[in-house]
N, CA and C atoms of all chains as a GROMACS GRO file, in nm:
protein
  624
    1MET      N    1  10.372  10.208   9.464
    1MET     CA    2  10.444  10.293   9.561
    1MET      C    3  10.558  10.216   9.625
    2LYS      N    4  10.676  10.275   9.624
    2LYS     CA    5  10.792  10.216   9.689
    2LYS      C    6  10.834  10.302   9.808
    3ILE      N    7  10.917  10.246   9.892
    3ILE     CA    8  10.974  10.323  10.002
    3ILE      C    9  11.074  10.423   9.943
    4SER      N   10  11.068  10.547   9.989
    4SER     CA   11  11.156  10.652   9.935
    4SER      C   12  11.301  10.623   9.968
    5ARG      N   13  11.385  10.641   9.868
    5ARG     CA   14  11.530  10.626   9.890
    5ARG      C   15  11.587  10.763   9.922
    6THR      N   16  11.583  10.798  10.046
    6THR     CA   17  11.628  10.929  10.093
    6THR      C   18  11.778  10.925  10.126
    7PRO      N   19  11.842  11.042  10.124
    7PRO     CA   20  11.988  11.047  10.152
    7PRO      C   21  12.015  11.034  10.301
    8ASN      N   22  12.142  11.036  10.337
    8ASN     CA   23  12.177  11.035  10.479
    8ASN      C   24  12.117  11.158  10.548
    9PRO      N   25  12.057  11.138  10.665
    9PRO     CA   26  12.007  11.253  10.741
    9PRO      C   27  12.122  11.346  10.781
   10PRO      N   28  12.090  11.470  10.819
   10PRO     CA   29  11.956  11.521  10.840
   10PRO      C   30  11.886  11.568  10.712
   11TYR      N   31  11.755  11.552  10.712
   11TYR     CA   32  11.667  11.613  10.612
   11TYR      C   33  11.532  11.634  10.680
   12TYR      N   34  11.434  11.686  10.609
   12TYR     CA   35  11.309  11.725  10.674
   12TYR      C   36  11.189  11.647  10.621
   13ALA      N   37  11.086  11.638  10.703
   13ALA     CA   38  10.966  11.564  10.665
   13ALA      C   39  10.840  11.640  10.703
   14ILE      N   40  10.740  11.630  10.618
   14ILE     CA   41  10.605  11.674  10.653
   14ILE      C   42  10.523  11.548  10.674
   15ILE      N   43  10.476  11.529  10.796
   15ILE     CA   44  10.388  11.415  10.825
   15ILE      C   45  10.246  11.470  10.826
   16PHE      N   46  10.168  11.429  10.728
   16PHE     CA   47  10.030  11.480  10.718
   16PHE      C   48   9.934  11.363  10.742
   17THR      N   49   9.856  11.374  10.848
   17THR     CA   50   9.757  11.269  10.875
   17THR      C   51   9.617  11.328  10.862
   18SER      N   52   9.526  11.251  10.805
   18SER     CA   53   9.392  11.304  10.783
   18SER      C   54   9.287  11.194  10.790
   19ILE      N   55   9.169  11.234  10.829
   19ILE     CA   56   9.052  11.147  10.821
   19ILE      C   57   8.958  11.213  10.722
   20LYS      N   58   8.925  11.138  10.618
   20LYS     CA   59   8.849  11.193  10.506
   20LYS      C   60   8.700  11.173  10.527
   21LYS      N   61   8.624  11.272  10.486
   21LYS     CA   62   8.480  11.252  10.477
   21LYS      C   63   8.451  11.166  10.354
   22GLU      N   64   8.339  11.098  10.355
   22GLU     CA   65   8.299  11.022  10.236
   22GLU      C   66   8.159  11.063  10.197
   23PRO      N   67   8.131  11.098  10.074
   23PRO     CA   68   8.227  11.111   9.964
   23PRO      C   69   8.308  11.240   9.979
   24ALA      N   70   8.422  11.245   9.910
   24ALA     CA   71   8.506  11.365   9.913
   24ALA      C   72   8.528  11.405   9.769
   25GLU      N   73   8.429  11.474   9.716
   25GLU     CA   74   8.427  11.507   9.573
   25GLU      C   75   8.547  11.590   9.528
   26GLY      N   76   8.612  11.543   9.426
   26GLY     CA   77   8.726  11.616   9.371
   26GLY      C   78   8.858  11.580   9.438
   27TYR      N   79   8.851  11.503   9.544
   27TYR     CA   80   8.973  11.471   9.620
   27TYR      C   81   9.074  11.393   9.536
   28GLU      N   82   9.026  11.289   9.468
   28GLU     CA   83   9.117  11.202   9.391
   28GLU      C   84   9.190  11.281   9.283
   29ASN      N   85   9.116  11.364   9.214
   29ASN     CA   86   9.177  11.448   9.109
   29ASN      C   87   9.288  11.536   9.164
   30MET      N   88   9.259  11.600   9.277
   30MET     CA   89   9.360  11.688   9.336
   30MET      C   90   9.479  11.606   9.384
   31ALA      N   91   9.454  11.491   9.446
   31ALA     CA   92   9.562  11.406   9.496
   31ALA      C   93   9.653  11.365   9.380
   32ASN      N   94   9.593  11.326   9.269
   32ASN     CA   95   9.671  11.285   9.152
   32ASN      C   96   9.753  11.402   9.097
   33TYR      N   97   9.691  11.519   9.099
   33TYR     CA   98   9.760  11.637   9.048
   33TYR      C   99   9.881  11.671   9.136
   34LEU      N  100   9.860  11.667   9.268
   34LEU     CA  101   9.971  11.697   9.360
   34LEU      C  102  10.082  11.593   9.349
   35ASP      N  103  10.042  11.466   9.327
   35ASP     CA  104  10.142  11.359   9.308
   35ASP      C  105  10.239  11.391   9.194
   36LYS      N  106  10.184  11.455   9.091
   36LYS     CA  107  10.268  11.489   8.976
   36LYS      C  108  10.349  11.615   9.000
   37LEU      N  109  10.293  11.703   9.080
   37LEU     CA  110  10.357  11.831   9.108
   37LEU      C  111  10.475  11.814   9.205
   38LEU      N  112  10.458  11.728   9.303
   38LEU     CA  113  10.556  11.710   9.411
   38LEU      C  114  10.699  11.686   9.361
   39PRO      N  115  10.718  11.587   9.272
   39PRO     CA  116  10.856  11.556   9.232
   39PRO      C  117  10.927  11.669   9.159
   40LYS      N  118  10.850  11.768   9.116
   40LYS     CA  119  10.911  11.880   9.044
   40LYS      C  120  10.962  11.989   9.139
   41GLN      N  121  10.928  11.977   9.267
   41GLN     CA  122  10.966  12.081   9.363
   41GLN      C  123  11.114  12.071   9.397
   42LYS      N  124  11.173  12.187   9.419
   42LYS     CA  125  11.313  12.194   9.460
   42LYS      C  126  11.331  12.125   9.596
   43GLY      N  127  11.432  12.040   9.602
   43GLY     CA  128  11.465  11.976   9.730
   43GLY      C  129  11.376  11.859   9.768
   44PHE      N  130  11.287  11.820   9.679
   44PHE     CA  131  11.199  11.706   9.707
   44PHE      C  132  11.281  11.577   9.707
   45LEU      N  133  11.264  11.497   9.811
   45LEU     CA  134  11.342  11.373   9.823
   45LEU      C  135  11.258  11.246   9.808
   46GLY      N  136  11.128  11.260   9.818
   46GLY     CA  137  11.043  11.141   9.807
   46GLY      C  138  10.918  11.157   9.892
   47TYR      N  139  10.821  11.068   9.872
   47TYR     CA  140  10.705  11.070   9.961
   47TYR      C  141  10.644  10.931   9.966
   48GLU      N  142  10.575  10.909  10.076
   48GLU     CA  143  10.509  10.780  10.102
   48GLU      C  144  10.368  10.809  10.149
   49THR      N  145  10.272  10.732  10.100
   49THR     CA  146  10.134  10.759  10.138
   49THR      C  147  10.054  10.630  10.146
   50ALA      N  148   9.965  10.623  10.243
   50ALA     CA  149   9.875  10.508  10.260
   50ALA      C  150   9.750  10.556  10.331
   51ARG      N  151   9.636  10.497  10.297
   51ARG     CA  152   9.511  10.531  10.366
   51ARG      C  153   9.434  10.406  10.401
   52GLU      N  154   9.397  10.395  10.526
   52GLU     CA  155   9.300  10.292  10.569
   52GLU      C  156   9.188  10.370  10.639
   53ASN      N  157   9.174  10.356  10.770
   53ASN     CA  158   9.079  10.442  10.841
   53ASN      C  159   9.132  10.584  10.847
   54ILE      N  160   9.263  10.590  10.854
   54ILE     CA  161   9.333  10.716  10.861
   54ILE      C  162   9.424  10.725  10.738
   55GLY      N  163   9.450  10.845  10.691
   55GLY     CA  164   9.545  10.861  10.581
   55GLY      C  165   9.674  10.922  10.634
   56ILE      N  166   9.787  10.867  10.592
   56ILE     CA  167   9.916  10.923  10.632
   56ILE      C  168   9.997  10.949  10.506
   57THR      N  169  10.044  11.071  10.490
   57THR     CA  170  10.135  11.104  10.381
   57THR      C  171  10.259  11.169  10.440
   58VAL      N  172  10.374  11.112  10.409
   58VAL     CA  173  10.500  11.172  10.456
   58VAL      C  174  10.580  11.213  10.334
   59SER      N  175  10.614  11.341  10.324
   59SER     CA  176  10.702  11.386  10.216
   59SER      C  177  10.834  11.430  10.278
   60TYR      N  178  10.942  11.409  10.201
   60TYR     CA  179  11.076  11.434  10.253
   60TYR      C  180  11.144  11.544  10.172
   61TRP      N  181  11.218  11.631  10.243
   61TRP     CA  182  11.274  11.752  10.184
   61TRP      C  183  11.417  11.774  10.228
   62GLU      N  184  11.496  11.820  10.133
   62GLU     CA  185  11.639  11.842  10.158
   62GLU      C  186  11.664  11.943  10.269
   63THR      N  187  11.594  12.055  10.264
   63THR     CA  188  11.614  12.161  10.364
   63THR      C  189  11.477  12.212  10.412
   64LEU      N  190  11.482  12.284  10.522
   64LEU     CA  191  11.360  12.343  10.577
   64LEU      C  192  11.304  12.448  10.481
   65GLU      N  193  11.393  12.513  10.407
   65GLU     CA  194  11.351  12.615  10.310
   65GLU      C  195  11.274  12.549  10.195
   66ASP      N  196  11.323  12.434  10.150
   66ASP     CA  197  11.253  12.361  10.043
   66ASP      C  198  11.114  12.317  10.091
   67LEU      N  199  11.111  12.269  10.214
   67LEU     CA  200  10.983  12.226  10.273
   67LEU      C  201  10.886  12.344  10.279
   68LYS      N  202  10.936  12.457  10.323
   68LYS     CA  203  10.851  12.576  10.335
   68LYS      C  204  10.801  12.622  10.199
   69ALA      N  205  10.887  12.611  10.098
   69ALA     CA  206  10.847  12.652   9.963
   69ALA      C  207  10.730  12.566   9.915
   70TRP      N  208  10.733  12.438   9.949
   70TRP     CA  209  10.620  12.350   9.913
   70TRP      C  210  10.494  12.389   9.991
   71LYS      N  211  10.512  12.421  10.119
   71LYS     CA  212  10.397  12.464  10.200
   71LYS      C  213  10.334  12.589  10.140
   72GLU      N  214  10.417  12.671  10.077
   72GLU     CA  215  10.368  12.798  10.022
   72GLU      C  216  10.332  12.791   9.874
   73ASN      N  217  10.346  12.671   9.817
   73ASN     CA  218  10.305  12.651   9.678
   73ASN      C  219  10.155  12.681   9.664
   74GLU      N  220  10.122  12.762   9.564
   74GLU     CA  221   9.984  12.808   9.546
   74GLU      C  222   9.881  12.698   9.536
   75ILE      N  223   9.913  12.597   9.456
   75ILE     CA  224   9.816  12.489   9.437
   75ILE      C  225   9.804  12.404   9.563
   76HIS      N  226   9.916  12.388   9.631
   76HIS     CA  227   9.916  12.316   9.757
   76HIS      C  228   9.830  12.389   9.861
   77ILE      N  229   9.843  12.520   9.866
   77ILE     CA  230   9.762  12.600   9.959
   77ILE      C  231   9.614  12.587   9.924
   78LYS      N  232   9.586  12.593   9.795
   78LYS     CA  233   9.448  12.579   9.748
   78LYS      C  234   9.391  12.443   9.789
   79ALA      N  235   9.472  12.338   9.768
   79ALA     CA  236   9.429  12.202   9.804
   79ALA      C  237   9.400  12.194   9.955
   80ASN      N  238   9.486  12.257  10.035
   80ASN     CA  239   9.464  12.256  10.180
   80ASN      C  240   9.336  12.328  10.218
   81GLU      N  241   9.309  12.439  10.149
   81GLU     CA  242   9.187  12.515  10.178
   81GLU      C  243   9.062  12.432  10.150
   82ILE      N  244   9.064  12.366  10.033
   82ILE     CA  245   8.948  12.283   9.997
   82ILE      C  246   8.939  12.166  10.094
   83GLY      N  247   9.055  12.107  10.125
   83GLY     CA  248   9.058  11.994  10.219
   83GLY      C  249   8.995  12.030  10.351
   84LYS      N  250   9.036  12.142  10.405
   84LYS     CA  251   8.984  12.187  10.534
   84LYS      C  252   8.832  12.209  10.528
   85ARG      N  253   8.789  12.267  10.418
   85ARG     CA  254   8.648  12.305  10.404
   85ARG      C  255   8.559  12.186  10.370
   86ILE      N  256   8.611  12.094  10.285
   86ILE     CA  257   8.524  11.991  10.227
   86ILE      C  258   8.566  11.848  10.255
   87TRP      N  259   8.695  11.816  10.236
   87TRP     CA  260   8.734  11.675  10.234
   87TRP      C  261   8.763  11.613  10.370
   88TYR      N  262   8.820  11.692  10.461
   88TYR     CA  263   8.872  11.631  10.584
   88TYR      C  264   8.781  11.653  10.704
   89GLU      N  265   8.761  11.544  10.775
   89GLU     CA  266   8.689  11.551  10.901
   89GLU      C  267   8.785  11.599  11.009
   90ASP      N  268   8.910  11.559  10.993
   90ASP     CA  269   9.015  11.594  11.089
   90ASP      C  270   9.150  11.583  11.019
   91CYS      N  271   9.245  11.664  11.057
   91CYS     CA  272   9.378  11.649  10.999
   91CYS      C  273   9.484  11.719  11.085
   92THR      N  274   9.604  11.672  11.072
   92THR     CA  275   9.717  11.730  11.146
   92THR      C  276   9.840  11.733  11.056
   93VAL      N  277   9.914  11.842  11.062
   93VAL     CA  278  10.040  11.855  10.990
   93VAL      C  279  10.152  11.861  11.093
   94ARG      N  280  10.254  11.780  11.073
   94ARG     CA  281  10.370  11.785  11.162
   94ARG      C  282  10.497  11.805  11.078
   95ILE      N  283  10.577  11.900  11.119
   95ILE     CA  284  10.704  11.928  11.052
   95ILE      C  285  10.814  11.868  11.138
   96ALA      N  286  10.895  11.781  11.079
   96ALA     CA  287  10.994  11.710  11.158
   96ALA      C  288  11.130  11.708  11.089
   97LYS      N  289  11.233  11.702  11.171
   97LYS     CA  290  11.369  11.689  11.120
   97LYS      C  291  11.410  11.543  11.136
   98VAL      N  292  11.437  11.476  11.025
   98VAL     CA  293  11.478  11.336  11.032
   98VAL      C  294  11.625  11.332  11.072
   99GLU      N  295  11.653  11.265  11.180
   99GLU     CA  296  11.789  11.266  11.236
   99GLU      C  297  11.863  11.134  11.212
  100LYS      N  298  11.788  11.026  11.195
  100LYS     CA  299  11.850  10.896  11.168
  100LYS      C  300  11.763  10.818  11.072
  101GLU      N  301  11.828  10.734  10.993
  101GLU     CA  302  11.754  10.646  10.902
  101GLU      C  303  11.828  10.513  10.892
  102TYR      N  304  11.754  10.404  10.899
  102TYR     CA  305  11.816  10.272  10.884
  102TYR      C  306  11.711  10.170  10.846
  103SER      N  307  11.757  10.055  10.804
  103SER     CA  308  11.668   9.944  10.779
  103SER      C  309  11.668   9.858  10.905
  104LEU      N  310  11.584   9.758  10.912
  104LEU     CA  311  11.586   9.670  11.031
  104LEU      C  312  11.709   9.582  11.028
  105MET      N  313   9.069  10.413  11.432
  105MET     CA  314   9.195  10.489  11.450
  105MET      C  315   9.169  10.638  11.435
  106LYS      N  316   9.214  10.713  11.533
  106LYS     CA  317   9.202  10.858  11.528
  106LYS      C  318   9.340  10.922  11.512
  107ILE      N  319   9.341  11.048  11.478
  107ILE     CA  320   9.467  11.122  11.473
  107ILE      C  321   9.515  11.144  11.617
  108SER      N  322   9.643  11.121  11.640
  108SER     CA  323   9.698  11.134  11.775
  108SER      C  324   9.692  11.278  11.824
  109ARG      N  325   9.648  11.296  11.947
  109ARG     CA  326   9.647  11.429  12.009
  109ARG      C  327   9.778  11.447  12.085
  110THR      N  328   9.877  11.492  12.013
  110THR     CA  329  10.011  11.508  12.069
  110THR      C  330  10.026  11.647  12.131
  111PRO      N  331  10.119  11.662  12.225
  111PRO     CA  332  10.138  11.792  12.291
  111PRO      C  333  10.212  11.890  12.200
  112ASN      N  334  10.233  12.010  12.249
  112ASN     CA  335  10.313  12.106  12.174
  112ASN      C  336  10.454  12.051  12.151
  113PRO      N  337  10.505  12.063  12.029
  113PRO     CA  338  10.643  12.020  12.003
  113PRO      C  339  10.741  12.104  12.086
  114PRO      N  340  10.866  12.057  12.099
  114PRO     CA  341  10.921  11.940  12.034
  114PRO      C  342  10.886  11.808  12.103
  115TYR      N  343  10.874  11.704  12.021
  115TYR     CA  344  10.868  11.566  12.067
  115TYR      C  345  10.924  11.481  11.954
  116TYR      N  346  10.928  11.350  11.970
  116TYR     CA  347  10.998  11.267  11.873
  116TYR      C  348  10.905  11.168  11.802
  117ALA      N  349  10.946  11.125  11.686
  117ALA     CA  350  10.864  11.032  11.608
  117ALA      C  351  10.949  10.922  11.547
  118ILE      N  352  10.894  10.802  11.543
  118ILE     CA  353  10.951  10.694  11.462
  118ILE      C  354  10.860  10.677  11.342
  119ILE      N  355  10.914  10.701  11.224
  119ILE     CA  356  10.838  10.680  11.100
  119ILE      C  357  10.884  10.546  11.043
  120PHE      N  358  10.797  10.448  11.047
  120PHE     CA  359  10.833  10.315  10.999
  120PHE      C  360  10.753  10.285  10.872
  121THR      N  361  10.822  10.267  10.761
  121THR     CA  362  10.753  10.232  10.638
  121THR      C  363  10.796  10.093  10.594
  122SER      N  364  10.700  10.016  10.544
  122SER     CA  365  10.732   9.877  10.508
  122SER      C  366  10.647   9.830  10.391
  123ILE      N  367  10.705   9.738  10.316
  123ILE     CA  368  10.628   9.666  10.213
  123ILE      C  369  10.626   9.522  10.258
  124LYS      N  370  10.506   9.469  10.273
  124LYS     CA  371  10.486   9.337  10.330
  124LYS      C  372  10.485   9.230  10.222
  125LYS      N  373  10.542   9.116  10.254
  125LYS     CA  374  10.522   8.999  10.168
  125LYS      C  375  10.382   8.945  10.194
  126GLU      N  376  10.328   8.876  10.096
  126GLU     CA  377  10.198   8.811  10.117
  126GLU      C  378  10.210   8.664  10.081
  127PRO      N  379  10.170   8.572  10.165
  127PRO     CA  380  10.118   8.594  10.300
  127PRO      C  381  10.231   8.627  10.397
  128ALA      N  382  10.196   8.689  10.510
  128ALA     CA  383  10.294   8.721  10.612
  128ALA      C  384  10.246   8.656  10.742
  129GLU      N  385  10.273   8.529  10.752
  129GLU     CA  386  10.218   8.448  10.862
  129GLU      C  387  10.260   8.501  11.000
  130GLY      N  388  10.162   8.520  11.085
  130GLY     CA  389  10.190   8.564  11.221
  130GLY      C  390  10.197   8.716  11.235
  131TYR      N  391  10.195   8.785  11.123
  131TYR     CA  392  10.210   8.931  11.127
  131TYR      C  393  10.096   8.999  11.203
  132GLU      N  394   9.974   8.961  11.174
  132GLU     CA  395   9.858   9.026  11.236
  132GLU      C  396   9.861   9.010  11.388
  133ASN      N  397   9.890   8.890  11.432
  133ASN     CA  398   9.897   8.864  11.576
  133ASN      C  399  10.000   8.955  11.644
  134MET      N  400  10.116   8.962  11.582
  134MET     CA  401  10.222   9.045  11.640
  134MET      C  402  10.183   9.192  11.638
  135ALA      N  403  10.123   9.236  11.527
  135ALA     CA  404  10.082   9.376  11.515
  135ALA      C  405   9.980   9.410  11.625
  136ASN      N  406   9.885   9.321  11.647
  136ASN     CA  407   9.785   9.344  11.752
  136ASN      C  408   9.849   9.348  11.890
  137TYR      N  409   9.945   9.260  11.909
  137TYR     CA  410  10.014   9.253  12.038
  137TYR      C  411  10.091   9.384  12.064
  138LEU      N  412  10.160   9.429  11.962
  138LEU     CA  413  10.237   9.554  11.977
  138LEU      C  414  10.145   9.674  11.999
  139ASP      N  415  10.030   9.672  11.932
  139ASP     CA  416   9.931   9.780  11.950
  139ASP      C  417   9.892   9.794  12.096
  140LYS      N  418   9.884   9.682  12.166
  140LYS     CA  419   9.845   9.686  12.307
  140LYS      C  420   9.962   9.723  12.398
  141LEU      N  421  10.080   9.685  12.352
  141LEU     CA  422  10.201   9.710  12.431
  141LEU      C  423  10.240   9.859  12.426
  142LEU      N  424  10.226   9.917  12.310
  142LEU     CA  425  10.272  10.055  12.284
  142LEU      C  426  10.223  10.158  12.388
  143PRO      N  427  10.091  10.163  12.412
  143PRO     CA  428  10.041  10.268  12.502
  143PRO      C  429  10.092  10.255  12.645
  144LYS      N  430  10.149  10.140  12.678
  144LYS     CA  431  10.199  10.120  12.815
  144LYS      C  432  10.342  10.171  12.832
  145GLN      N  433  10.406  10.207  12.721
  145GLN     CA  434  10.545  10.249  12.727
  145GLN      C  435  10.556  10.391  12.783
  146LYS      N  436  10.662  10.412  12.857
  146LYS     CA  437  10.689  10.544  12.913
  146LYS      C  438  10.710  10.646  12.799
  147GLY      N  439  10.644  10.759  12.811
  147GLY     CA  440  10.666  10.866  12.715
  147GLY      C  441  10.591  10.850  12.584
  148PHE      N  442  10.509  10.747  12.575
  148PHE     CA  443  10.431  10.724  12.452
  148PHE      C  444  10.325  10.834  12.436
  149LEU      N  445  10.318  10.894  12.319
  149LEU     CA  446  10.224  11.004  12.296
  149LEU      C  447  10.111  10.969  12.199
  150GLY      N  448  10.129  10.860  12.124
  150GLY     CA  449  10.027  10.823  12.028
  150GLY      C  450  10.090  10.756  11.907
  151TYR      N  451  10.005  10.695  11.823
  151TYR     CA  452  10.058  10.642  11.698
  151TYR      C  453   9.949  10.640  11.593
  152GLU      N  454   9.994  10.641  11.469
  152GLU     CA  455   9.903  10.641  11.354
  152GLU      C  456   9.954  10.538  11.255
  153THR      N  457   9.865  10.461  11.198
  153THR     CA  458   9.910  10.357  11.105
  153THR      C  459   9.810  10.336  10.993
  154ALA      N  460   9.860  10.311  10.874
  154ALA     CA  461   9.776  10.281  10.757
  154ALA      C  462   9.857  10.197  10.661
  155ARG      N  463   9.789  10.107  10.590
  155ARG     CA  464   9.858  10.027  10.490
  155ARG      C  465   9.776  10.019  10.363
  156GLU      N  466   9.840  10.053  10.252
  156GLU     CA  467   9.781  10.026  10.119
  156GLU      C  468   9.886   9.942  10.046
  157ASN      N  469   9.948   9.997   9.942
  157ASN     CA  470  10.061   9.925   9.882
  157ASN      C  471  10.180   9.926   9.977
  158ILE      N  472  10.188  10.034  10.049
  158ILE     CA  473  10.296  10.054  10.145
  158ILE      C  474  10.230  10.070  10.283
  159GLY      N  475  10.301  10.028  10.386
  159GLY     CA  476  10.251  10.048  10.522
  159GLY      C  477  10.331  10.160  10.589
  160ILE      N  478  10.262  10.251  10.655
  160ILE     CA  479  10.328  10.359  10.728
  160ILE      C  480  10.277  10.358  10.872
  161THR      N  481  10.368  10.351  10.966
  161THR     CA  482  10.331  10.363  11.106
  161THR      C  483  10.418  10.472  11.168
  162VAL      N  484  10.352  10.569  11.229
  162VAL     CA  485  10.427  10.675  11.297
  162VAL      C  486  10.390  10.670  11.445
  163SER      N  487  10.490  10.653  11.530
  163SER     CA  488  10.464  10.659  11.674
  163SER      C  489  10.534  10.783  11.729
  164TYR      N  490  10.472  10.842  11.832
  164TYR     CA  491  10.522  10.969  11.886
  164TYR      C  492  10.566  10.952  12.031
  165TRP      N  493  10.676  11.017  12.067
  165TRP     CA  494  10.742  10.997  12.196
  165TRP      C  495  10.784  11.128  12.258
  166GLU      N  496  10.767  11.133  12.389
  166GLU     CA  497  10.797  11.254  12.464
  166GLU      C  498  10.944  11.296  12.451
  167THR      N  499  11.034  11.200  12.469
  167THR     CA  500  11.178  11.231  12.462
  167THR      C  501  11.248  11.126  12.376
  168LEU      N  502  11.370  11.158  12.338
  168LEU     CA  503  11.451  11.065  12.260
  168LEU      C  504  11.483  10.940  12.344
  169GLU      N  505  11.494  10.957  12.473
  169GLU     CA  506  11.522  10.844  12.562
  169GLU      C  507  11.402  10.748  12.563
  170ASP      N  508  11.282  10.803  12.569
  170ASP     CA  509  11.161  10.719  12.567
  170ASP      C  510  11.153  10.642  12.434
  171LEU      N  511  11.183  10.712  12.326
  171LEU     CA  512  11.183  10.650  12.193
  171LEU      C  513  11.285  10.535  12.189
  172LYS      N  514  11.403  10.561  12.243
  172LYS     CA  515  11.508  10.457  12.242
  172LYS      C  516  11.468  10.337  12.327
  173ALA      N  517  11.402  10.363  12.439
  173ALA     CA  518  11.358  10.254  12.525
  173ALA      C  519  11.260  10.163  12.450
  174TRP      N  520  11.176  10.223  12.369
  174TRP     CA  521  11.084  10.142  12.288
  174TRP      C  522  11.161  10.062  12.182
  175LYS      N  523  11.260  10.127  12.121
  175LYS     CA  524  11.344  10.058  12.023
  175LYS      C  525  11.412   9.937  12.085
  176GLU      N  526  11.444   9.949  12.214
  176GLU     CA  527  11.517   9.842  12.282
  176GLU      C  528  11.426   9.746  12.356
  177ASN      N  529  11.295   9.768  12.347
  177ASN     CA  530  11.200   9.675  12.408
  177ASN      C  531  11.217   9.536  12.347
  178GLU      N  532  11.226   9.435  12.432
  178GLU     CA  533  11.257   9.298  12.388
  178GLU      C  534  11.160   9.244  12.282
  179ILE      N  535  11.032   9.265  12.308
  179ILE     CA  536  10.932   9.210  12.214
  179ILE      C  537  10.936   9.287  12.082
  180HIS      N  538  10.960   9.417  12.094
  180HIS     CA  539  10.972   9.500  11.974
  180HIS      C  540  11.093   9.453  11.890
  181ILE      N  541  11.203   9.426  11.956
  181ILE     CA  542  11.322   9.377  11.885
  181ILE      C  543  11.292   9.244  11.817
  182LYS      N  544  11.225   9.157  11.891
  182LYS     CA  545  11.188   9.025  11.837
  182LYS      C  546  11.100   9.043  11.712
  183ALA      N  547  11.001   9.133  11.723
  183ALA     CA  548  10.911   9.160  11.610
  183ALA      C  549  10.990   9.209  11.489
  184ASN      N  550  11.086   9.295  11.513
  184ASN     CA  551  11.169   9.348  11.404
  184ASN      C  552  11.252   9.237  11.339
  185GLU      N  553  11.303   9.149  11.420
  185GLU     CA  554  11.383   9.037  11.368
  185GLU      C  555  11.298   8.948  11.277
  186ILE      N  556  11.179   8.915  11.326
  186ILE     CA  557  11.091   8.830  11.245
  186ILE      C  558  11.050   8.905  11.119
  187GLY      N  559  11.018   9.033  11.136
  187GLY     CA  560  10.979   9.116  11.023
  187GLY      C  561  11.084   9.116  10.914
  188LYS      N  562  11.206   9.138  10.953
  188LYS     CA  563  11.317   9.143  10.858
  188LYS      C  564  11.334   9.009  10.786
  189ARG      N  565  11.317   8.902  10.862
  189ARG     CA  566  11.343   8.768  10.811
  189ARG      C  567  11.225   8.716  10.727
  190ILE      N  568  11.103   8.748  10.770
  190ILE     CA  569  10.986   8.681  10.711
  190ILE      C  570  10.884   8.775  10.647
  191TRP      N  571  10.846   8.882  10.718
  191TRP     CA  572  10.729   8.959  10.676
  191TRP      C  573  10.756   9.066  10.572
  192TYR      N  574  10.871   9.131  10.579
  192TYR     CA  575  10.891   9.251  10.499
  192TYR      C  576  10.979   9.228  10.376
  193GLU      N  577  10.929   9.277  10.266
  193GLU     CA  578  11.008   9.276  10.144
  193GLU      C  579  11.108   9.392  10.149
  194ASP      N  580  11.064   9.500  10.212
  194ASP     CA  581  11.147   9.620  10.223
  194ASP      C  582  11.095   9.701  10.342
  195CYS      N  583  11.184   9.771  10.409
  195CYS     CA  584  11.138   9.858  10.518
  195CYS      C  585  11.243   9.963  10.553
  196THR      N  586  11.197  10.072  10.608
  196THR     CA  587  11.287  10.180  10.651
  196THR      C  588  11.236  10.238  10.782
  197VAL      N  589  11.329  10.266  10.871
  197VAL     CA  590  11.297  10.331  10.998
  197VAL      C  591  11.360  10.470  10.996
  198ARG      N  592  11.281  10.571  11.030
  198ARG     CA  593  11.335  10.706  11.038
  198ARG      C  594  11.304  10.764  11.176
  199ILE      N  595  11.404  10.820  11.239
  199ILE     CA  596  11.386  10.883  11.369
  199ILE      C  597  11.386  11.034  11.347
  200ALA      N  598  11.280  11.099  11.393
  200ALA     CA  599  11.266  11.241  11.363
  200ALA      C  600  11.223  11.321  11.486
  201LYS      N  601  11.265  11.446  11.486
  201LYS     CA  602  11.223  11.538  11.591
  201LYS      C  603  11.112  11.626  11.536
  202VAL      N  604  10.993  11.617  11.594
  202VAL     CA  605  10.882  11.699  11.546
  202VAL      C  606  10.900  11.840  11.602
  203GLU      N  607  10.906  11.936  11.512
  203GLU     CA  608  10.938  12.074  11.553
  203GLU      C  609  10.816  12.165  11.549
  204LYS      N  610  10.718  12.129  11.468
  204LYS     CA  611  10.596  12.209  11.458
  204LYS      C  612  10.476  12.117  11.438
  205GLU      N  613  10.363  12.160  11.488
  205GLU     CA  614  10.240  12.084  11.464
  205GLU      C  615  10.125  12.183  11.451
  206TYR      N  616  10.039  12.160  11.353
  206TYR     CA  617   9.923  12.246  11.337
  206TYR      C  618   9.817  12.176  11.253
  207SER      N  619   9.698  12.231  11.255
  207SER     CA  620   9.594  12.181  11.167
  207SER      C  621   9.594  12.268  11.042
  208LEU      N  622   9.516  12.234  10.943
  208LEU     CA  623   9.515  12.318  10.822
  208LEU      C  624   9.440  12.449  10.852
   0.00000   0.00000   0.00000
């Protein structure tokens, strides 16, 4: 995993944080499937993900419409439903507009 | 680490992603120090952090002014300087306005 090379802002981000139950049967398969699906979406700019005690996934989108289309993707909705029901002890979705980007 | 209980949007976020060199001498000490410093800052709403191949830290702030004050905090600046010089192979800072928040 590398840091996403996103364009000059503004663009949009979905910040998804979750705490997973253990075991979370079927989670890895779905995660791998979504990883492959994501880059094919219109307006997808990149994503970053890491999990320790908490999992954080940030995906970046050209426009709010592109972001919404991903939110409404059938398989993505299905994954969220299963996640809510089975995999996640807790989770939060935040929709944000990235206004600045820089390196240190 | 728990998911941050942030208020109703809008509020602001710093999304910091980094790839660490190994070893990164002094990094843990500084990270622990900043962890303690963060909650004392004005307008601080919470933060979430995880590291696998990539490290993602998202901190949440009441206003853009509060976020900027943290960016300009002396110790934070010092940490960034050392990070750039010694700890990080690559890193990106993104400033974002959180516009929506919900659970699944």
